[in-house]
C-alpha positions as a LaTeX table, in Angstrom:
\begin{tabular}{lrrr}
\hline
Residue & $x$ (\AA) & $y$ (\AA) & $z$ (\AA) \\
\hline
Met1 & $-41.18$ & 53.45 & 64.47 \\
Asn2 & $-37.61$ & 52.21 & 64.83 \\
Lys3 & $-34.35$ & 54.05 & 64.34 \\
Ala4 & $-30.77$ & 52.87 & 64.76 \\
Tyr5 & $-27.64$ & 54.80 & 65.67 \\
Val6 & $-24.26$ & 53.33 & 64.68 \\
Tyr7 & $-21.16$ & 54.01 & 66.77 \\
Arg8 & $-17.54$ & 52.94 & 66.44 \\
Leu9 & $-16.31$ & 50.78 & 69.33 \\
Tyr10 & $-12.78$ & 50.68 & 70.76 \\
Pro11 & $-12.74$ & 47.53 & 72.90 \\
Thr12 & $-9.82$ & 46.41 & 75.05 \\
Ala13 & $-7.90$ & 43.22 & 74.29 \\
Asp14 & $-10.04$ & 41.19 & 76.71 \\
Gln15 & $-13.24$ & 42.65 & 75.29 \\
Lys16 & $-12.12$ & 41.77 & 71.76 \\
Ile17 & $-11.62$ & 38.18 & 72.90 \\
Leu18 & $-15.11$ & 38.08 & 74.41 \\
Phe19 & $-16.60$ & 39.55 & 71.23 \\
Ala20 & $-14.79$ & 36.92 & 69.16 \\
Lys21 & $-16.11$ & 34.16 & 71.46 \\
Thr22 & $-19.65$ & 35.47 & 71.10 \\
Phe23 & $-19.37$ & 35.62 & 67.32 \\
Gly24 & $-18.11$ & 32.05 & 67.26 \\
Cys25 & $-20.76$ & 30.78 & 69.66 \\
Cys26 & $-23.54$ & 32.36 & 67.61 \\
Arg27 & $-22.19$ & 30.69 & 64.50 \\
Lys28 & $-21.87$ & 27.36 & 66.36 \\
Ile29 & $-25.38$ & 27.44 & 67.81 \\
Trp30 & $-26.81$ & 28.26 & 64.37 \\
Asn31 & $-25.08$ & 25.26 & 62.81 \\
Leu32 & $-26.09$ & 22.94 & 65.67 \\
Met33 & $-29.76$ & 23.91 & 65.58 \\
Leu34 & $-29.90$ & 23.85 & 61.79 \\
Gly35 & $-28.25$ & 20.42 & 61.66 \\
Asp36 & $-30.61$ & 18.96 & 64.26 \\
Arg37 & $-33.66$ & 20.35 & 62.45 \\
Ile38 & $-32.52$ & 18.84 & 59.16 \\
Asp39 & $-31.73$ & 15.46 & 60.77 \\
Ala40 & $-35.06$ & 15.34 & 62.63 \\
Tyr41 & $-37.00$ & 15.97 & 59.45 \\
Asn42 & $-34.97$ & 13.55 & 57.32 \\
Asp43 & $-35.00$ & 10.72 & 59.90 \\
Tyr44 & $-38.42$ & 11.08 & 61.52 \\
Gly45 & $-40.37$ & 13.54 & 59.37 \\
Ile46 & $-40.94$ & 15.93 & 62.27 \\
Thr47 & $-40.27$ & 19.64 & 62.71 \\
Leu48 & $-37.86$ & 20.11 & 65.59 \\
Leu49 & $-37.59$ & 23.46 & 67.36 \\
Pro50 & $-34.26$ & 23.32 & 69.23 \\
Ala51 & $-33.26$ & 25.93 & 71.81 \\
Pro52 & $-29.80$ & 27.10 & 72.93 \\
Ala53 & $-30.46$ & 25.71 & 76.43 \\
Trp54 & $-30.37$ & 22.17 & 74.99 \\
Tyr55 & $-26.72$ & 22.52 & 74.09 \\
Lys56 & $-25.54$ & 24.43 & 77.15 \\
Ser57 & $-26.22$ & 21.38 & 79.33 \\
Asp58 & $-23.96$ & 19.28 & 77.09 \\
Asp59 & $-20.36$ & 19.11 & 78.34 \\
Arg60 & $-19.10$ & 19.30 & 74.76 \\
Tyr61 & $-20.53$ & 22.81 & 74.42 \\
Ser62 & $-19.96$ & 24.17 & 77.92 \\
Tyr63 & $-18.25$ & 27.23 & 76.40 \\
Leu64 & $-21.69$ & 28.49 & 75.31 \\
Lys65 & $-22.27$ & 29.55 & 78.94 \\
Glu66 & $-19.45$ & 32.10 & 78.73 \\
Val67 & $-21.27$ & 34.43 & 76.31 \\
Asp68 & $-24.44$ & 36.52 & 76.42 \\
Ser69 & $-27.47$ & 34.20 & 76.52 \\
Leu70 & $-29.65$ & 36.74 & 74.69 \\
Ala71 & $-27.23$ & 36.67 & 71.76 \\
Leu72 & $-27.84$ & 32.93 & 71.41 \\
Ala73 & $-31.58$ & 33.40 & 71.83 \\
Asn74 & $-31.60$ & 35.87 & 68.95 \\
Val75 & $-29.85$ & 33.28 & 66.78 \\
Gln76 & $-32.74$ & 30.92 & 67.50 \\
Leu77 & $-35.23$ & 33.59 & 66.40 \\
Ala78 & $-33.16$ & 34.31 & 63.28 \\
Leu79 & $-33.20$ & 30.62 & 62.32 \\
Gln80 & $-36.98$ & 30.46 & 62.73 \\
Lys81 & $-37.31$ & 33.59 & 60.60 \\
Ala82 & $-35.07$ & 32.05 & 57.92 \\
Tyr83 & $-37.23$ & 28.93 & 57.80 \\
Lys84 & $-40.38$ & 31.03 & 57.52 \\
Ala85 & $-38.88$ & 33.04 & 54.67 \\
Phe86 & $-38.01$ & 29.80 & 52.89 \\
Phe87 & $-41.52$ & 28.36 & 53.21 \\
Asp88 & $-43.00$ & 31.70 & 52.10 \\
Gly89 & $-40.92$ & 31.46 & 48.93 \\
Ile90 & $-38.95$ & 34.67 & 49.46 \\
Ala91 & $-35.57$ & 33.16 & 50.36 \\
Glu92 & $-33.43$ & 30.08 & 49.88 \\
Phe93 & $-33.16$ & 27.24 & 52.40 \\
Pro94 & $-30.99$ & 28.21 & 55.41 \\
Lys95 & $-27.32$ & 27.34 & 55.03 \\
Phe96 & $-24.61$ & 26.41 & 57.48 \\
Lys97 & $-22.30$ & 29.26 & 58.45 \\
Ser98 & $-18.64$ & 29.00 & 57.51 \\
Lys99 & $-15.96$ & 30.01 & 59.98 \\
Arg100 & $-14.03$ & 31.87 & 57.27 \\
Arg101 & $-16.92$ & 33.58 & 55.50 \\
Ala102 & $-19.59$ & 34.12 & 58.16 \\
Lys103 & $-20.45$ & 37.67 & 59.14 \\
Leu104 & $-19.07$ & 38.55 & 62.57 \\
Ser105 & $-22.03$ & 39.99 & 64.46 \\
Tyr106 & $-24.51$ & 39.29 & 67.22 \\
Thr107 & $-27.60$ & 40.98 & 68.64 \\
Thr108 & $-28.54$ & 41.37 & 72.29 \\
Asn109 & $-31.61$ & 42.90 & 73.93 \\
Asn110 & $-31.97$ & 45.59 & 76.55 \\
Gln111 & $-33.51$ & 44.17 & 79.73 \\
Gly112 & $-33.77$ & 46.55 & 82.63 \\
Gly113 & $-30.94$ & 48.78 & 81.53 \\
Thr114 & $-28.41$ & 46.08 & 80.61 \\
Ile115 & $-27.61$ & 48.21 & 77.55 \\
Ser116 & $-26.96$ & 51.92 & 77.92 \\
Val117 & $-25.17$ & 54.68 & 76.03 \\
Ala118 & $-22.97$ & 57.12 & 77.94 \\
Asp119 & $-20.91$ & 60.08 & 76.75 \\
Lys120 & $-17.88$ & 58.09 & 75.65 \\
Ser121 & $-18.84$ & 54.45 & 76.15 \\
Val122 & $-21.55$ & 51.84 & 75.77 \\
Arg123 & $-22.60$ & 49.34 & 78.42 \\
Leu124 & $-23.18$ & 45.78 & 77.18 \\
Pro125 & $-24.16$ & 42.52 & 78.92 \\
Lys126 & $-21.20$ & 40.30 & 79.88 \\
Val127 & $-18.80$ & 42.84 & 78.37 \\
Gly128 & $-19.30$ & 45.88 & 80.57 \\
Met129 & $-18.40$ & 49.41 & 79.54 \\
Val130 & $-16.85$ & 49.59 & 76.06 \\
Lys131 & $-15.14$ & 52.74 & 74.85 \\
Ala132 & $-17.02$ & 54.23 & 71.90 \\
Arg133 & $-17.19$ & 57.34 & 69.77 \\
Ile134 & $-20.63$ & 58.75 & 70.55 \\
His135 & $-20.99$ & 61.38 & 67.84 \\
Arg136 & $-24.71$ & 61.92 & 68.48 \\
Asn137 & $-27.29$ & 60.95 & 71.09 \\
Ala138 & $-30.82$ & 59.68 & 70.69 \\
Pro139 & $-33.67$ & 61.99 & 71.78 \\
Ser140 & $-35.12$ & 61.37 & 75.23 \\
Tyr141 & $-38.47$ & 60.13 & 73.88 \\
Met142 & $-36.81$ & 57.11 & 72.22 \\
Val143 & $-36.66$ & 53.77 & 74.05 \\
Leu144 & $-33.55$ & 51.62 & 73.67 \\
Lys145 & $-34.57$ & 48.12 & 72.54 \\
Ser146 & $-31.50$ & 46.20 & 71.36 \\
Ala147 & $-27.94$ & 46.46 & 70.09 \\
Thr148 & $-26.05$ & 44.66 & 67.32 \\
Ile149 & $-22.28$ & 44.36 & 67.66 \\
Ser150 & $-20.28$ & 43.65 & 64.53 \\
Cys151 & $-16.69$ & 43.42 & 63.35 \\
Asp152 & $-15.64$ & 44.09 & 59.76 \\
Lys153 & $-12.90$ & 42.35 & 57.79 \\
Cys154 & $-10.40$ & 44.99 & 58.89 \\
Gly155 & $-10.98$ & 44.24 & 62.58 \\
Arg156 & $-12.99$ & 47.38 & 63.37 \\
His157 & $-15.86$ & 46.98 & 65.82 \\
Tyr158 & $-19.20$ & 48.78 & 65.55 \\
Ile159 & $-22.45$ & 48.83 & 67.46 \\
Ser160 & $-25.89$ & 49.57 & 66.03 \\
Val161 & $-28.22$ & 50.67 & 68.82 \\
Leu162 & $-31.90$ & 50.26 & 67.96 \\
Tyr163 & $-34.46$ & 52.66 & 69.43 \\
Glu164 & $-38.25$ & 52.60 & 69.30 \\
Tyr165 & $-40.50$ & 55.65 & 69.28 \\
Asp166 & $-44.03$ & 56.73 & 68.44 \\
Lys167 & $-44.44$ & 58.88 & 65.35 \\
Thr168 & $-47.04$ & 61.60 & 65.86 \\
Asp169 & $-50.04$ & 61.76 & 63.59 \\
Thr170 & $-49.17$ & 65.31 & 62.55 \\
Ala171 & $-45.92$ & 64.10 & 60.99 \\
Asp172 & $-47.55$ & 61.57 & 58.71 \\
Lys173 & $-48.46$ & 64.05 & 55.98 \\
Ala174 & $-45.81$ & 66.43 & 54.72 \\
Ser175 & $-46.83$ & 69.99 & 53.91 \\
Asp176 & $-46.81$ & 71.37 & 50.36 \\
Pro177 & $-43.10$ & 71.98 & 49.63 \\
Glu178 & $-41.91$ & 75.33 & 48.37 \\
Lys179 & $-38.54$ & 74.08 & 47.14 \\
Arg180 & $-38.60$ & 71.06 & 44.85 \\
Leu181 & $-35.82$ & 69.21 & 43.07 \\
Gly182 & $-35.54$ & 66.44 & 40.51 \\
Leu183 & $-32.55$ & 64.11 & 40.21 \\
Asp184 & $-31.63$ & 62.27 & 37.03 \\
Tyr185 & $-29.06$ & 59.48 & 37.37 \\
Lys186 & $-25.73$ & 60.14 & 35.66 \\
Ser187 & $-23.24$ & 57.27 & 35.40 \\
Asp188 & $-20.17$ & 59.53 & 35.32 \\
Gly189 & $-21.31$ & 61.97 & 38.01 \\
Leu190 & $-23.94$ & 60.36 & 40.31 \\
Tyr191 & $-26.77$ & 62.70 & 39.26 \\
Val192 & $-27.79$ & 65.87 & 37.45 \\
Asp193 & $-30.46$ & 67.95 & 39.20 \\
Ser194 & $-33.27$ & 70.05 & 37.76 \\
Glu195 & $-31.29$ & 73.23 & 38.48 \\
Gly196 & $-28.51$ & 72.19 & 36.10 \\
Arg197 & $-25.96$ & 71.08 & 38.68 \\
Cys198 & $-23.97$ & 67.85 & 38.47 \\
Ala199 & $-22.88$ & 66.07 & 41.64 \\
Asp200 & $-19.44$ & 65.34 & 40.12 \\
Met201 & $-18.87$ & 62.12 & 42.05 \\
Pro202 & $-15.10$ & 61.78 & 42.69 \\
His203 & $-15.07$ & 58.10 & 41.57 \\
Phe204 & $-13.04$ & 56.81 & 44.49 \\
Tyr205 & $-12.78$ & 53.27 & 43.13 \\
Arg206 & $-11.40$ & 54.48 & 39.82 \\
Lys207 & $-8.79$ & 56.56 & 41.63 \\
Ala208 & $-7.72$ & 53.59 & 43.76 \\
His209 & $-7.84$ & 51.10 & 40.88 \\
Lys210 & $-4.11$ & 51.19 & 40.18 \\
Lys211 & $-3.19$ & 50.55 & 43.81 \\
Leu212 & $-5.80$ & 47.81 & 44.13 \\
Lys213 & $-4.48$ & 46.15 & 41.00 \\
His214 & $-0.97$ & 46.11 & 42.45 \\
Leu215 & $-2.15$ & 44.70 & 45.81 \\
Gln216 & $-4.24$ & 41.99 & 44.18 \\
Arg217 & $-1.38$ & 40.99 & 41.88 \\
Glu218 & 0.82 & 40.51 & 44.93 \\
Leu219 & $-1.96$ & 38.49 & 46.57 \\
Ser220 & $-2.22$ & 36.17 & 43.58 \\
Arg221 & 1.45 & 35.21 & 44.01 \\
Lys222 & 1.12 & 34.10 & 47.65 \\
Val223 & 0.68 & 30.50 & 48.74 \\
Gly224 & $-3.03$ & 30.03 & 49.30 \\
Ser225 & $-4.33$ & 31.96 & 46.30 \\
Lys226 & $-5.06$ & 28.78 & 44.37 \\
Lys227 & $-8.11$ & 26.65 & 45.08 \\
Gly228 & $-7.39$ & 23.94 & 47.64 \\
Glu229 & $-4.18$ & 25.53 & 48.97 \\
Met230 & $-3.74$ & 26.20 & 52.67 \\
Pro231 & $-3.39$ & 29.99 & 53.09 \\
Ser232 & 0.05 & 31.04 & 54.28 \\
His233 & 0.74 & 33.81 & 56.78 \\
Asn234 & 1.98 & 36.05 & 53.97 \\
Phe235 & $-1.28$ & 35.42 & 52.10 \\
Glu236 & $-3.32$ & 36.43 & 55.15 \\
Lys237 & $-1.26$ & 39.61 & 55.63 \\
Gln238 & $-1.59$ & 40.58 & 51.98 \\
Leu239 & $-5.32$ & 39.82 & 52.06 \\
Ala240 & $-5.63$ & 42.18 & 55.02 \\
Arg241 & $-3.95$ & 44.93 & 52.96 \\
Val242 & $-6.40$ & 44.38 & 50.09 \\
Arg243 & $-9.38$ & 44.48 & 52.44 \\
Lys244 & $-8.08$ & 47.64 & 54.09 \\
Gln245 & $-7.81$ & 49.40 & 50.74 \\
Tyr246 & $-11.31$ & 48.32 & 49.68 \\
Arg247 & $-12.62$ & 49.47 & 53.05 \\
His248 & $-10.95$ & 52.85 & 52.58 \\
Val249 & $-12.67$ & 53.29 & 49.21 \\
Ala250 & $-16.03$ & 52.29 & 50.69 \\
Asp251 & $-15.58$ & 54.74 & 53.58 \\
Gln252 & $-14.75$ & 57.56 & 51.17 \\
Arg253 & $-17.83$ & 56.82 & 49.09 \\
Arg254 & $-20.12$ & 56.58 & 52.11 \\
Asp255 & $-18.81$ & 59.82 & 53.59 \\
Tyr256 & $-19.38$ & 61.67 & 50.32 \\
Leu257 & $-22.91$ & 60.30 & 49.93 \\
Gln258 & $-23.80$ & 61.10 & 53.54 \\
Lys259 & $-22.76$ & 64.72 & 53.18 \\
Arg260 & $-24.43$ & 65.13 & 49.78 \\
Ser261 & $-27.73$ & 63.57 & 50.91 \\
Thr262 & $-27.79$ & 65.63 & 54.12 \\
Ala263 & $-27.29$ & 68.87 & 52.19 \\
Leu264 & $-30.19$ & 68.07 & 49.84 \\
Ala265 & $-32.50$ & 66.94 & 52.65 \\
Asp266 & $-31.85$ & 70.17 & 54.56 \\
Glu267 & $-32.53$ & 72.45 & 51.58 \\
Tyr268 & $-35.47$ & 70.89 & 49.70 \\
Gly269 & $-38.97$ & 69.90 & 50.77 \\
Leu270 & $-39.63$ & 67.48 & 47.92 \\
Ile271 & $-37.15$ & 65.49 & 45.85 \\
Gly272 & $-38.07$ & 63.31 & 42.89 \\
Val273 & $-35.91$ & 60.43 & 41.63 \\
Glu274 & $-36.30$ & 57.69 & 39.06 \\
Asp275 & $-37.06$ & 54.14 & 40.18 \\
Leu276 & $-34.11$ & 52.61 & 38.33 \\
Ser277 & $-33.02$ & 48.99 & 38.01 \\
Leu278 & $-29.41$ & 49.47 & 39.06 \\
Lys279 & $-28.80$ & 45.73 & 38.94 \\
Gly280 & $-29.84$ & 45.65 & 35.30 \\
Met281 & $-27.73$ & 48.69 & 34.46 \\
Ser282 & $-24.62$ & 47.16 & 36.01 \\
Ser283 & $-25.02$ & 43.69 & 34.49 \\
Ser284 & $-23.23$ & 42.71 & 31.29 \\
Lys285 & $-26.57$ & 41.84 & 29.70 \\
Gly286 & $-27.89$ & 45.34 & 30.37 \\
Leu287 & $-25.97$ & 48.55 & 29.80 \\
Gly288 & $-22.75$ & 47.02 & 31.07 \\
Leu289 & $-22.00$ & 49.93 & 33.39 \\
Gly290 & $-20.91$ & 47.77 & 36.31 \\
Lys291 & $-17.91$ & 49.73 & 37.57 \\
Glu292 & $-19.53$ & 53.13 & 37.05 \\
Thr293 & $-22.80$ & 52.13 & 38.74 \\
Asn294 & $-21.15$ & 50.42 & 41.72 \\
Asp295 & $-18.61$ & 53.21 & 42.13 \\
Asn296 & $-21.37$ & 55.82 & 42.28 \\
Gly297 & $-23.37$ & 54.03 & 44.98 \\
Phe298 & $-26.61$ & 55.60 & 43.73 \\
Gly299 & $-28.77$ & 52.98 & 45.45 \\
Met300 & $-27.09$ & 53.72 & 48.79 \\
Phe301 & $-27.51$ & 57.44 & 48.12 \\
Ile302 & $-31.28$ & 57.04 & 47.61 \\
Gln303 & $-31.58$ & 55.02 & 50.83 \\
Met304 & $-29.77$ & 57.75 & 52.77 \\
Leu305 & $-31.91$ & 60.43 & 51.16 \\
Ala306 & $-35.12$ & 58.53 & 51.93 \\
Tyr307 & $-34.65$ & 58.24 & 55.69 \\
Lys308 & $-33.23$ & 61.75 & 56.02 \\
Met309 & $-36.20$ & 63.26 & 54.19 \\
Ala310 & $-38.57$ & 61.22 & 56.36 \\
Asp311 & $-36.84$ & 62.41 & 59.55 \\
Arg312 & $-37.40$ & 66.00 & 58.46 \\
Asn313 & $-41.05$ & 65.34 & 57.54 \\
Lys314 & $-40.27$ & 65.91 & 53.87 \\
Ser315 & $-41.04$ & 63.86 & 50.77 \\
Leu316 & $-38.89$ & 61.69 & 48.53 \\
Ile317 & $-40.94$ & 60.39 & 45.61 \\
Lys318 & $-39.83$ & 57.75 & 43.12 \\
Val319 & $-41.10$ & 58.20 & 39.59 \\
Gly320 & $-42.01$ & 55.02 & 37.72 \\
Arg321 & $-39.57$ & 53.43 & 35.30 \\
Thr322 & $-42.01$ & 53.75 & 32.43 \\
Phe323 & $-42.16$ & 57.52 & 32.74 \\
Pro324 & $-40.38$ & 59.00 & 29.63 \\
Ser325 & $-38.35$ & 61.60 & 31.50 \\
Ser326 & $-35.66$ & 61.87 & 28.80 \\
Gln327 & $-38.04$ & 61.93 & 25.85 \\
Leu328 & $-40.47$ & 64.69 & 26.90 \\
Cys329 & $-39.77$ & 68.29 & 26.00 \\
Gln330 & $-41.17$ & 71.03 & 28.24 \\
Cys331 & $-43.72$ & 71.78 & 25.54 \\
Gly332 & $-45.05$ & 68.23 & 25.86 \\
Tyr333 & $-43.60$ & 66.80 & 22.64 \\
Lys334 & $-42.21$ & 63.26 & 22.92 \\
Asn335 & $-39.05$ & 63.21 & 20.86 \\
Pro336 & $-38.05$ & 59.72 & 19.59 \\
Ile337 & $-34.46$ & 60.79 & 18.87 \\
Thr338 & $-33.69$ & 60.69 & 22.60 \\
Lys339 & $-33.79$ & 56.89 & 22.52 \\
Asp340 & $-30.27$ & 57.16 & 21.10 \\
Leu341 & $-28.18$ & 57.60 & 24.28 \\
Ser342 & $-25.31$ & 59.17 & 22.34 \\
Val343 & $-27.47$ & 62.24 & 21.63 \\
Arg344 & $-26.84$ & 64.64 & 24.53 \\
Arg345 & $-28.11$ & 67.96 & 23.10 \\
Ile346 & $-31.68$ & 67.95 & 21.83 \\
Ile347 & $-33.44$ & 70.36 & 19.47 \\
Cys348 & $-37.20$ & 70.07 & 19.79 \\
Pro349 & $-38.84$ & 70.03 & 16.33 \\
Met350 & $-42.08$ & 71.29 & 17.84 \\
Cys351 & $-40.99$ & 74.40 & 19.76 \\
Gly352 & $-37.41$ & 74.80 & 18.55 \\
Arg353 & $-35.99$ & 74.71 & 22.06 \\
Thr354 & $-32.43$ & 73.41 & 22.54 \\
Tyr355 & $-31.72$ & 71.67 & 25.81 \\
Asp356 & $-29.46$ & 69.19 & 27.59 \\
Arg357 & $-31.13$ & 65.78 & 27.88 \\
Asp358 & $-30.02$ & 65.16 & 31.49 \\
Ile359 & $-31.18$ & 68.52 & 32.84 \\
Asn360 & $-34.44$ & 68.22 & 30.93 \\
Ala361 & $-34.98$ & 64.71 & 32.36 \\
Ala362 & $-34.38$ & 66.02 & 35.88 \\
Ile363 & $-36.96$ & 68.80 & 35.34 \\
Asn364 & $-39.50$ & 66.26 & 34.10 \\
Ile365 & $-38.82$ & 64.04 & 37.11 \\
Arg366 & $-39.32$ & 67.00 & 39.46 \\
Asn367 & $-42.63$ & 67.94 & 37.82 \\
Glu368 & $-43.90$ & 64.35 & 37.80 \\
Ala369 & $-42.92$ & 63.86 & 41.45 \\
Tyr370 & $-44.83$ & 67.01 & 42.42 \\
Arg371 & $-47.85$ & 65.80 & 40.45 \\
Ile372 & $-47.75$ & 62.49 & 42.32 \\
Phe373 & $-47.42$ & 64.38 & 45.61 \\
Arg374 & $-50.43$ & 66.58 & 44.86 \\
Cys375 & $-52.57$ & 63.65 & 43.69 \\
Gly376 & $-51.58$ & 61.53 & 46.67 \\
Glu377 & $-50.74$ & 58.50 & 44.53 \\
\hline
\end{tabular}
């Protein structure tokens, strides 16, 4: 099993320069190897497998020797993986990386302690000790394998440290949970649970929409906003303000989802959720709930909940999309009136029970998840 811990880095000015060089060299070596592979196949019909060492000996690319060699080696492995994914039909053909749009990151491996995590810093090859905020430490039984250094659009550096460990056989099967919960997705509140509580998502994007609108209007008036224009310095500065605001909204959303998912994982032994098509719900051809769905971050919430439940040897079970969670009454009657989404309060014609459709759906999801757990499906 693998597990990663993400820490915020606070590099010095010289370390930032070395990080930037490594990002650029990784992008360069990707483009060089990809270009040579394409040319070799087009000109000679052969499959070329270039290596970073080929280019280091060339005087034109002598700067490749200044960065971590394992970072370049991992780019070679990533290119081979991208080709394999293309031939397997699960991805598009590899593309050249743009200097303006490429993701700023690189991965290096731990060889004989070249990577280590201390109390307030992280040791990295070629870089040395980098100041970091170590908010939690990995258990002693985990083995450090690699680290991925990245920089976001706001200039903040992060490191994802990957550990490997053996999962014991006793942790493979979760025990029968005493406390169970069902979650029904709610576009204007993240979810409603089977106990009648709504998450009441604060809708951070909606709250920041007015400020974002103002920042983007200012950006559209700068030289460089039109296609083909060379971006001016004022355009770059305004773009940085827009990115900073978007990043703030994303951080708020992530923080809220982390705290909410941790609270649920600590309290409940089994949680059932619907296997929704969030992409279809957010598209204009579907329900057209793009802003609401993306602002909620329900897919991210389920991912957080999944690994946190697994770490605690608990169960998160996804109920199939075809399961009629909203249509079934507790008496078993399938009410066709619930297909009308505007109907929120339901009166069952069979048993006479009046109920809220969202809470009832969450109860049905909880019961179906427990049935799947007991049957071992």
